[in-house]
C-alpha positions, 0 to 999 in steps of 0.5 A, spaced: 514 419 529 508 422 526 509 428 530 516 429 528 515 429 521 509 434 522 514 438 525 519 438 520 514 439 515 511 445 518 517 448 522 523 447 517 520 446 510 514 451 510 517 456 515 524 456 514 524 454 507 528 448 507 527 444 501 523 437 501 529 433 499 533 435 506 529 429 509 533 424 505 540 428 507 544 423 511 547 428 515 540 431 517 537 423 518 543 422 523 541 429 527 534 427 528 536 420 530 541 423 535 535 427 538 529 422 537 533 415 536 526 412 535 525 416 529 524 412 522 527 414 516 522 416 511 522 419 504 521 426 501 516 423 496 512 421 503 512 428 505 510 431 498 505 426 496 501 425 503 503 430 509 503 436 505 497 435 501 493 434 508 496 440 511 494 444 505 487 441 506 487 442 513 489 450 513 484 451 507 478 448 511 480 452 517 480 459 513 473 457 510 471 457 517 474 463 519 471 467 512 464 464 514 464 469 520 466 475 515 461 479 512 465 484 508 472 483 505 476 486 500 481 482 495 488 484 492 489 481 485 495 480 481 499 475 476 506 473 477 511 469 472 516 465 476 523 463 473 520 458 468 515 463 465 509 459 468 504 464 470 500 464 477 494 468 479 494 470 486 489 473 491 489 475 498 483 477 502 482 482 507 477 483 513 477 486 520 476 481 525 471 481 532 477 485 535 477 490 530 484 488 528 486 487 520 486 480 518 489 477 511 489 471 508 492 468 501 486 466 498 489 462 493 495 462 488 493 458 482 496 456 476 494 461 470 495 457 463 494 461 457 495 468 455 493 473 460 486 475 457 481 479 460 476 472 460 482 468 462 483 472 468 476 474 470 474 466 470 480 464 474 478 469 479 470 467 479 472 460 480 477 462 486 471 466 489 466 461 488 470 455 491 471 459 497 463 461 497 465 468 498 463 471 492 457 475 495 462 478 500 467 482 496 467 489 497 472 492 493 478 489 489 485 493 489 490 492 484 495 496 480 494 500 474 494 495 468 490 495 462 489 487 461 485 487 468 481 493 466 479 489 460 478 483 464 472 486 469 470 491 464 463 488 464 463 487 471 463 481 476 457 480 480 460 480 487 454 481 492 447 479 490 444 482 497 446 489 495 446 488 487 453 490 486 457 490 480 464 489 481 469 492 477 477 490 477 483 491 473 490 488 474 496 485 470 502 487 472 508 482 472 513 482 478 519 482 472 521 490 472 524 494 467 531 494 468 534 501 467 541 501 464 546 507 465 546 511 458 549 517 456 542 520 454 540 523 461 533 525 458 532 517 456 534 515 463 530 520 466 524 518 463 525 511 465 527 512 472 521 510 476 518 506 472 520 500 476 514 496 478 508 500 474 504 499 467 500 504 466 494 505 462 491 512 460 484 510 462 486 506 468 484 508 475 476 509 474 474 508 481 467 509 481 463 513 486 456 511 488 453 504 490 458 500 486 463 496 489 469 498 484 476 496 483 480 501 487 487 503 484 494 501 488 495 508 491 503 506 492 503 505 484 499 511 483 504 515 487 510 512 483 507 514 477 506 521 480 514 521 482 515 519 475 511 525 472 515 530 477 522 528 475 521 528 467 525 532 463 529 535 469 536 534 466 540 537 472 537 531 476 538 526 471 545 527 470 546 527 478 542 521 478 547 518 473 553 520 477 550 517 483 549 510 480 556 510 477 559 511 484 554 506 487 556 501 482 564 502 483 563 502 491 562 495 490 567 493 485 573 497 488 577 495 495 580 502 496 573 505 496 570 500 500 576 501 505 575 509 505 567 508 506 569 503 512 574 508 515 568 513 515 563 509 517 558 510 511 555 506 506 552 507 499 545 505 498 544 500 491 539 502 486 534 496 486 529 496 480 524 493 484 523 499 488 522 506 486 525 509 492 531 506 492 534 512 488 531 517 493 535 512 498 541 512 494 541 520 493 540 521 501 546 516 502 551 520 498 549 526 501 550 523 508 558 522 505 559 530 505 562 533 499 569 532 502 569 524 502 565 524 495 571 528 492 576 523 495 572 517 492 572 520 485 579 521 486 580 514 487 576 513 480 580 518 476 573 519 472 571 526 471 564 524 469 563 521 476 566 528 480 560 532 483 561 539 483 557 544 488 551 545 484 550 537 484 550 537 491 545 543 491 540 539 486 541 532 490 539 536 497 533 539 494 531 533 490 531 529 497 528 534 501 522 534 495 521 527 495 522 525 502 515 525 504 513 521 498 518 516 500 515 516 507 508 515 505 510 509 500 512 506 506 507 507 511 501 505 506 504 499 504 504 496 512 501 490 513 499 490 520 495 496 521 489 499 517 492 503 511 485 506 507 485 512 512 492 514 510 490 516 502 486 522 503 491 525 509 497 523 504 494 527 498 493 533 503 500 533 506 503 532 499 500 538 496 501 542 502 509 540 502 510 541 494 506 548 495 511 550 501 517 547 497 516 552 491 518 558 495 524 554 498 527 551 492 533 554 487 534 549 482 528 544 482 522 549 482 520 546 475 520 539 478 516 541 484 511 544 479 510 538 475 509 534 482 503 538 484 500 538 477 501 530 477 498 529 484 492 533 481 491 529 475 493 522 478 488 523 484 483 528 481 477 525 485 480 526 491 483 533 490 476 535 487 473 533 493 478 537 497 476 543 493 469 542 493 468 541 486 464 536 482 467 529 481 466 525 475 466 517 475 472 517 470 476 521 475 482 517 478 481 516 486 473 518 485 471 513 490 468 517 496 470 511 501 477 514 502 474 520 505 470 515 510 476 511 512 479 517 514 474 520 518 473 514 522 480 513 523 481 516 530 488 518 528 485 523 523 478 524 524 477 532 522 484 534 524 487 534 517 482 539 515 487 544 518 492 543 513 487 545 508 487 552 510 480 553 509 476 559 510 471 558 516 465 557 510 469 552 506 471 548 512 464 548 514 461 545 508 467 540 507 465 537 514 458 537 512 460 533 506 464 528 510 458 527 515 454 526 509 458 520 506 459 517 513 451 517 514 450 514 507 455 508 509 451 507 515 445 507 511 448 502 506 443 498 502 437 502 505 433 507 503 434 513 508 429 519 510 433 525 511 428 530 513 431 532 519 438 532 516 439 539 514 438 542 521 442 537 524 448 538 520 447 545 520 447 545 528 453 541 528 457 545 523 456 552 526 458 548 533 465 546 529 466 552 526 466 556 533 470 550 536 476 550 530 475 558 528 482 559 532 485 553 527 483 557 521 485 563 524 492 560 526 493 557 519 493 564 516 499 567 520 503 560 520 510 561 517 513 556 512 515 551 517 516 543 515 510 539 517 511 532 520 507 527 517 500 526 520 501 530 526 496 535 527 494 540 533 488 537 537 484 543 537 477 539 539 474 541 546 469 536 546 467 531 551 464 524 552 457 522 550 453 517 554 452 511 550 444 512 552 444 518 548 446 515 542 439 514 538 441 515 531 448 515 526 448 523 527 448 522 534 454 517 534 458 521 529 457 527 534 459 523 540 465 520 536 468 527 533 467 530 541 471 524 544 478 527 545 481 520 545 486 518 540 488 511 541 490 505 537 485 504 531 483 497 534 483 499 541 478 505 540 473 501 536 473 495 540 471 498 546 467 503 542 459 503 544 458 507 537 454 501 534 452 504 527 459 507 526 462 500 528 458 496 522 461 501 517 468 500 520 468 493 519 466 494 512 470 499 509 476 498 513 477 491 509 480 496 504 487 496 503 490 502 500 495 498 496 496 492 492 502 491 496 499 484 500 499 480 493 506 483 491 509 480 498 506 473 496 510 474 490 516 476 493 516 470 498 514 465 492 520 467 488 524 465 495 521 458 495 522 457 487 529 458 488 534 457 482 536 450 485 528 448 486 526 450 479 524 442 478 518 443 483 511 441 481 506 446 480 502 443 486 507 442 491 509 450 489 502 452 490 501 448 497 508 451 499 506 458 498 499 458 501 502 455 507 508 459 508 503 466 507 498 463 512 502 460 517 497 462 522 492 457 520 497 451 521 
């Protein structure tokens, strides 16, 4: 009977999200007695007060044991408010396991009482990390772009005494997003169009370079703010969007429109205030209908304000083409099953190349394209400056060099992405030297390194690399404006495999890595690799997440658990259910 009760708790209540009260439902009891006649009825209170806490303690102890073997992990932090206006602080921990597979746990989902002040948030975070005895292991903290968490960690959080690291951190974005209502004032609508899940502070995202373990901004949120900047004050687009939104609303109200869409096998996407890309998908779905069908739908409505002219379709087509890689990248960087930190730099490079190419192809939305380019350069200033080999200030957004290290050590990218920058041979050589130096610095993390022989080694590598990739540089100059697929590069390496016995230094390992033609799965590559110095760096830096999406997924699940019919649930029960649901692998 005990095993049956445990199975009910684990499989039905936690994993299937059935309410605890189902235990006392007469039909459920009859069902169980049919399957297991010896099963004795029990109360939901027994599950709530005994079985659930026991399972929570068991899972938490198992997580602590697993974290004992972890040397570096990064965390994402955020605050969420439930249907009862009660706030919770959520923390997820991320690391690379012994098989070089990304792993993640919900560290805690604890009640945050009082105002979301800096002291309150900082104290709760410190308490959680100390309780799990992992404070000294935290490598980076990833949050969204909010002001209150910047204040919370303004004076730093000591997270690694072994390396004397100060941790900065910021975060305070609620899951309740601003709803954008239809308005006759198109410019006002456009200003608020993509502000669906961001709170911005003009002094945020100060990712500090050097040996300081800093707070990193959520890349997806910064990308959304970039899109917002791009569409600002583009009147023709705002008017088209308003028509699209009205048309989508009517498609779910009118049976005639529903029948028409069903006949042609099409549908119109709905705008979701929690996702910036929902407007992109809405425009894309309307374009797929073609003008003839859209005209038929608007004829049913008999509303001239919703009718689309030829110019509107041109605007929508240009907007979809311009925003397509932004939406694609947003999805890629929020993945939970693969490493994502290595996607940041190639994404910025691809977007810069994309908007630069689109300038010559747009008829109406060229101002939007220019605004997007300017916003990318401003909101990812640290990355853009490094790409252009300029000095990076500590207060530049995304100034942490770790993004470049992650890209370099991802077999999918290595140095292939440099061809998209269209560097001259001299500039490409200089950029390669800079990237190699970043990796060498990470290899010697926390140690004083002598670099007497470094310039000669780097120079010899760079000259060989220039010869190897000279055809790449020349070919990029004569390439026509052809749309490039996301993260697909020409493999121009002519390298060969290097014996592990010849690897006597990190520099030799870097040469062997770059000359290895193998481009396989990240985890498979590093698990089988003999490059031990680089593998140590990989386990550390790839704990970093590109976005704060992991903690937001926790909040989405919490919202499902705390349904409108379960608002009387005790805080402790709610916390336990969320923790166990997100850490199913520990059950």
